[in-house]
Every structure is written in C-alpha cells, then in structure tokens.
C-alpha positions in Angstrom: 6.4 51.1 125.3 4.1 48.2 126.1 1.5 46.5 124.2 -1.7 48.2 126.0 -5.1 47.1 124.9 -7.9 49.7 125.2 -11.5 49.0 125.0 -13.9 50.3 122.4 -15.3 53.4 124.1 -11.5 54.5 125.5 -10.1 53.9 121.8 -13.2 55.8 120.5 -12.6 58.6 122.5 -9.1 58.4 122.1 -8.9 58.4 118.2 -11.8 61.3 118.1 -9.3 63.9 120.5 -6.7 62.5 118.2 -8.3 63.5 115.0 -9.5 66.9 116.4 -6.0 67.8 117.6 -4.7 66.9 114.0 -7.2 69.1 112.4 -6.3 72.1 114.5 -2.8 71.4 113.5 -1.0 69.2 115.7 1.1 66.3 114.5 0.2 62.6 115.3 3.6 62.6 117.3 3.0 65.7 119.3 -0.4 64.3 120.2 0.4 60.8 121.0 3.1 62.2 123.3 0.5 64.2 125.5 -0.6 62.3 128.3 -3.5 59.4 128.3 -3.0 59.3 124.6 -1.8 55.8 122.7 1.8 55.3 121.1 1.9 56.4 117.3 2.5 52.8 116.8 -0.6 51.9 118.0 -2.5 54.9 116.1 -0.3 53.2 112.8 -1.7 50.1 113.8 -5.1 50.8 114.3 -5.3 52.8 111.0 -3.9 49.7 109.1 -6.7 47.1 110.6 -9.5 49.4 110.1 -9.9 51.3 106.8 -12.5 53.8 108.3 -10.4 55.2 110.4 -7.5 55.7 108.2 -10.0 57.7 105.7 -11.0 59.8 108.6 -6.9 60.3 109.5 -6.2 61.3 105.8 -9.3 64.0 106.0 -7.7 65.5 109.3 -4.5 65.9 107.5 -5.9 67.4 104.9 -7.5 69.8 107.3 -4.2 70.4 108.8 -2.8 71.7 105.9 -5.5 74.3 105.4 -4.3 75.2 109.0 -0.6 75.2 108.1 -1.7 77.5 104.9 -3.3 80.0 107.5 -0.5 79.5 109.7 1.6 81.2 106.6 -0.4 84.7 107.0 0.9 85.0 110.5 4.4 84.8 109.1 3.9 87.1 106.6 2.4 89.5 108.6 5.2 88.9 111.0 7.6 90.1 107.9 5.8 93.1 107.4 6.0 94.2 110.5 9.6 93.8 111.3 8.8 91.5 113.9 10.9 88.6 111.9 13.3 88.7 109.4 12.8 88.2 105.8 15.3 85.3 105.2 13.9 83.5 108.4 11.0 84.1 107.3 11.3 82.5 103.4 12.7 79.0 105.7 9.5 78.8 107.2 7.2 79.8 104.6 9.0 77.2 102.4 8.7 74.5 105.0 4.9 75.4 105.6 4.5 75.2 101.8 6.1 72.3 101.1 4.5 70.2 104.0 1.0 71.8 103.0 1.5 70.4 99.3 2.3 67.0 100.7 -0.5 66.8 103.3 -3.3 68.3 100.5 -1.1 67.8 96.9 -4.5 68.4 95.0 -5.2 71.6 97.1 -1.8 73.0 97.6 0.7 70.7 95.5 2.2 71.7 92.3 -0.3 71.9 89.2 1.8 70.4 86.3 0.1 70.9 82.8 0.5 68.1 80.4 -1.8 68.7 77.7 -0.6 69.8 74.3 -1.9 72.9 73.0 0.5 73.2 69.6 -1.1 71.5 67.0 2.0 72.3 64.8 3.6 69.5 66.1 3.8 66.4 64.0 6.1 63.3 63.8 5.7 62.6 59.9 9.2 64.3 59.3 10.5 61.9 61.6 8.5 59.1 60.6 9.8 60.0 56.7 13.6 60.1 57.9 12.9 56.4 59.7 11.6 55.1 56.3 14.7 56.2 54.5 17.0 54.9 57.0 15.5 51.8 56.4 15.7 51.6 52.6 19.6 51.1 53.7 18.8 48.2 55.7 19.4 44.9 54.7 16.8 42.1 55.3 18.2 39.9 57.6 15.2 37.4 57.7 16.5 33.4 57.6 15.4 32.4 54.4 15.4 28.5 53.0 17.7 27.9 50.2 16.9 25.0 48.0 19.9 22.5 49.1 18.6 22.8 52.8 14.8 22.3 51.7 16.0 19.4 49.9 18.1 17.8 52.8 14.9 18.6 55.0 13.0 16.4 52.7 15.2 13.3 52.9 15.2 13.5 56.6 11.4 12.9 57.0 10.0 16.1 55.6 10.5 18.4 59.0 11.0 21.6 58.2 12.1 24.3 60.6 8.6 24.9 61.5 7.5 21.5 62.0 8.4 19.6 65.0 11.5 21.3 66.5 
C-alpha cells in the first residue's frame, strides 16, 4: 500500500475509531482492513512517533483482554447447553486465556509467588562444608623468595609491583 498523508482531523478520527473498535474486541489488523482506515504499518508508525497514542493503544488492548475474558463465558455456556464439543471448547478457551494473559498480564497472567516463607532454610551448613573444603586447598598466591628480591634490588630496586 502506498504511503498516504492524512490531515490532523482525519488522522484523529481514524485513531479514535481504531481505539474504540480495539476496545470492543477487534484486532488492529482487522480494523485496519476496513474501508477508510489506514494500513496497520501506518498506525504502528504513528504510535512509534506519538507516545500519547501508544499509551492510549495499550489501554485499548487491556480493554480488549476484558472483552476476551467476557467472551469466554459464552463458550462455557455453549458447552453446557450441548451446542459445542468440550474438546473444541478447551482449545478455544485456552487460546482466549493465553491472549488475555498477553494483553493484560497483570490482570489475566499467571501469578508467581517467589516469596520465601519457610524460616527453616539456612545456608550455614553449606558454608561450613565449603570452609572445610578450603582447608585442603593449597595457597597459590605468588610469593617473592629471598633470591628473587635480591636480584630485583640489583637491577635498580624495582619489585614486581613497581613500574612494570
């Protein structure tokens, strides 16, 4: 699709319509395929260049997650009424759940509890075992012997830590 320039009023109307339809549950690509709407790459460029628009779009996507969540109830009711196979419903519901979790992860995403509540956990045993293993380790730090110190002094007194 060729690049089209839109005046501010037209662009504003298109953006408002796009956001309303996304909040109603339609995808951006679906809305952008409609007559009179800009190409989705144009909308992405607009969002890249306008942080306010990007924020409004993110809010519309969160509202879209709410719509997905509400639609899940209709699938559940269809299964209960015998209008939909339970295996097909599982696929549909899993897909809707996954999409909602990506659109609004704080609301519909998995919650991971990483807090430690067990006070019996202690690393002191592991530290003692590590210290016991260190007793057997030989100190490999280089040391200056008396003969190497004397030869350094003969060469102008520069030791290994001076001037090299």
